[in-house]
Phi, psi and omega in degrees: 000127180271132178250142178295123185282132190250131178285141176255156187293333187274345184266351188280135173256119185259150174235162174252123179248131175252126178240132180266120184276355183299122176081357176271155180279133183306305181299324178287324184290328180289320181298317168307311182294325178294324183298311180294328173288329184277329173095021184278353172276349182261144182290346187265010182311129175225122184306325181267007181237143178284089178273355188289165181256167173285145185230127172240127191252121169251151181063045183303315179284003180259037178263155187258144171241150177256154184065218185252026179306322184303321189262333192262317182299125181235152174249124177262140171232148178209125182283348182109348172265157185295133175081014189255013175290125185235144181227149182227142177276165182307310186297319173296313190294326188279332179281315186274316186226073182283344171294316187293317184296316179296315184295314178306312187286320181292325181298323183294337183265351183258165183295146181268059189217182174303323182289326177297317191281335170290322181297311178307328173296343184278349179265134182236125178240138182229152191267340178237181185288350178265145179216150181276006184256035178291339174281335177280332191278122181271331186262000000 
């Protein structure tokens, strides 16, 4: 009788994957990143184990958006106090905090558990083509 092999946390081989965001569509790039962080591209994928790889995104602000999202889409923050709701457009977020923009988008596609919080820590976002993880990236 064949039994499905379940991956264990100490058996997982993690790789470092570098993605260049220049000229790519934001939503498709973020969906690909979420798949890589979750480990769904591997044959040993197990839902309750963090099987994913480390992902490094370079040239983060050079990503493309379709339509009028840059002006129309807004991100809201609220501290919990009355009248403290603040909003920023997508264009402002992309110029000032592209790392935060990517983390927000990817976090929405990951599980909302301890496992998801561990997965999002493996995402590294950089504004230019240089990154300090060149020793880890083998390819």
